[in-house]
C-alpha positions in Angstrom: 0.0 0.0 0.0 2.7 2.5 0.9 4.9 1.4 -2.0 1.9 2.0 -4.4 1.5 5.5 -2.9 5.1 6.3 -3.4 5.0 5.1 -7.0 1.9 7.2 -7.7 3.4 10.3 -6.1 6.6 10.1 -8.1 10.2 10.2 -7.0 10.7 13.9 -8.0 7.8 15.0 -5.9 9.1 13.0 -3.0 12.5 14.7 -3.2 10.9 18.1 -3.4 8.7 17.4 -0.4 11.7 16.3 1.6 13.4 19.5 0.6 10.4 21.5 1.7 10.2 19.6 5.0 13.9 20.3 5.7 13.4 24.0 4.9 10.7 24.2 7.4 12.9 22.5 10.0 15.8 24.9 9.3 13.5 27.9 9.6 12.1 26.7 12.9 15.6 26.2 14.2 16.7 29.7 13.1 13.6 31.2 14.8 14.3 29.4 18.1 17.9 30.7 17.9 16.6 34.2 17.8 17.2 35.0 14.1 13.5 35.9 13.5 13.8 37.8 10.2 16.1 35.1 8.7 13.7 32.4 9.8 10.8 34.2 8.0 12.9 34.6 4.9 13.9 30.9 4.8 10.4 29.9 5.8 8.9 31.6 2.7 10.9 29.3 0.4 8.7 26.3 1.3 5.4 27.6 -0.1 7.3 29.0 -3.1 8.6 25.5 -3.9 5.1 24.0 -3.4 3.7 26.6 -5.7 6.2 25.7 -8.4 5.3 22.0 -7.9 1.6 22.8 -8.5 2.4 25.0 -11.5 4.5 22.3 -13.2 1.9 19.6 -12.3 -1.0 21.4 -14.0 1.0 22.9 -16.9 0.7 19.7 -18.9 
C-alpha cells in the first residue's frame, strides 16, 4: 500500500517534499535561535517550492 502510494506520487515529488520539510525545520531552528527575520525569509521558500510544484503539475 505504501509502495503504491510512493510510485503514484513520483520520485521527483518525494524529493521536493523532503526539501520543503527540511526548509521548514531549518526555519524553525533559526527562529528558536533568535534570528527571526532570517527564519521568516527561509520559511517563505517552502510555499514557493510547493507553488512551483503545483504549476508544473498542472501545466501539462
